[in-house]
N, C-alpha and C positions, 0 to 999 in steps of 0.2 A: 072782518078776523075770524078765522074758524074758532069756535067754541064748541065743546062737547066733553061730556064727563070721561075723565080718564082717571077717575080715583082709584080703580083697581091698578092703575101703573105704580110701580116703585118709583117714587119721586128720585131723579138724579140729582147729584150735587151740582149746583148751578155753575162753579167753575172748577177747572183742573189746574194743571200745571201753568206756570208762567213761561211763556214763550221770548226768547229775545229776539232781535230784529231779523237775524238770518233763520230763524226756525219757522218765521211765518210764511209757509211754503204752499204750493198747490194742494187742494183738498183738505186743508188742515179748517177746523173751525174755531173762531176766535170770538171775544165778547170785545167790544166798542161802544161806548157810550150806552152803556146797559143791554144793546141788541147783539144777537147772534149773527155773526157773518162767515159765509164760505168763502175760503181764497180760491179764486178762479185761476189766478197766475201770479207769478211773481217772478222778479228779474233782479239779481245782485248786480250792483255796479259800482266801481271805482274810479274817479276820476283824477288826473294828476293832481297832488295838493289837495284833495278832497278826501274826506272821510268816507267810508263805505256806506251805502245804502240799499235799501231794498224798495223797490217800486211795484205795488201790489194792486192787483184789481180785486175786488171783493163784493160779493151779493148779499144784501139785507135779508135773512130768512125771513124777516118778520113783514117787510115791506114789498120785498123782489127788486128794490132799486139796487144798482150797480155803482160803485165809487171807486175812485182811485186815490191811493194813499201813497206817500213815501216815509217811509220808516228809515232811522237812523241808529247807530250804534247804543245810543243811550235810550233807546226806546223798548218797550216791553208790552205784550199783551196777554191778557190770561185766555188760555184754551176753554173753549166752551165744552160742556157735557152734553152731547146730543145723543138723546136716546131714539131708536128706531122701532117703529111697531107696524105690523102688517095692517093695512085699511083696503077697503075693497072699492074701486072707482064704479060709479053707478052710471051718470049721464052727464052730459053738458047740454046747458042751456043759455043761448043768448050770451056768452063768453063767461058763463059761471059754472064750474066743475064739481060735482057733488060726490061726496065719499061717504063711507060708512065704516062701521067696526065689522069685521066679517061675519060676525055670527048674529049681528042685530041690524038689520037694514033701517031700523027707525032710529038708531042712534047715528045720525048723520051730521055733516058738516060740509062746507063750501069754500071754495077760492076762486078768486078772480085769476083771468089767465097770467096776468103780471107778475103774480106769485109764483106760479109754477114755472113760469118760462117756457122756452120753445119746447121743450119736452114734452108739452101738453098734445102736441100732433100726434103723439105715438100712444096716447091712453087707449084702450081698448075697454069697452064696457064689460063689467064684471070681473075685470083682471084685477089680480092683488099687487100692490105697490106699498113703498113702505112711507110712514108718515114719520116728520122729525119733530121730535119733542123736546123742547128747551124750557127748564123752570117750569114743568106741569102744563105747559102751553103747546099746541100743535102749531108749528111754524108754516110748514109747506110738507111737500110729499117729494119723492125721489123715485125715478123709475130704475129699473135694471140696467145695467150697461147695454145687454142686448136683449131683444123681445122679437117674438116670432109674430107675425101679421101675414093675413091672407091678401094676395093681389086681387083687387076688384076691376080693374081697369088696366089695359096693357094692349098697345098696338101690337100686331103680329111682326114678327122680324121680315125686314124687306130682304128679299133672294139677293144674294151677292153682298150683303153688309153684314155679315157674322164674322167679320176677323176679330182676331184675339184683341181686347180692349175695347170694342164697339159697345155702346151703351144707348139705353133708350129710358123714357120717362114712363113711370107708371104710378097708379094709384092705389093705397093701402086701405083696409078695413077702417083704418082709425081716422082716416081723413089725409095722411101724410102722402105726400108726392116725392119720390126719389128715382135716382138714377140705378139702373141694373143692367146686368148685361142681356144681350140680344135674345138669348135662348129662354128667358123667363116668361111664362104665359099668365094669362088670367086665370084664377082658380089656385095657381101655385102658392105654397106658404114660404116666405122669406125670412130670414134673420138679418135683423138691422141694428145697427149700432146708434144708440140714441143720443151718444155725446157728439157724434160728427154728422149724424144723420146718413150714413152710408151703408150700403148693402154688404153684407157679411158672406151669406150662403144660402143655399136653396133648401130647406128643410124636408119639403114634401111637395111632389109633383101632382099637378092636378090630373 
């Protein structure tokens, strides 16, 4: 578990508002069994002669584990107070990702990939990301929804295969592999959506 000095941070209140079962929705952070969870998805349902329920998928920000829970009308959860702080990604070594405070490379901490999740593949060395702080402890990190990365490997477009909608696979400087339009070349800088791993646009041409 990450552990480094954040005494200079203002300590947030551990709990916030109480959420009713139907307020436990996507991207909310809640406290369950003393741990903070990020709501990944929620689906309200009501079957004949049955009370309404909310089927929720949540990620434990402390462990990285994902759980499914069903909440009913009588259920409530506390909303978690999550503070975000800028940190710098340094490097990855054998599945361990190292970060530091932006102005002090020696003040560093690390996470296993399971804690960061699939977004880890879009981490670029020396880039700034946000640390999620709960109850004075860094739980995990989160990337911007969109990041700009250079294409390091790309096959040339095949003549006659440049029709609208045609795509090809390219490798990015962070190690990620995504699908892009055929006109993207090695050396181009592309904008990528980190939530669904999709190409957004070309921001710089080689």
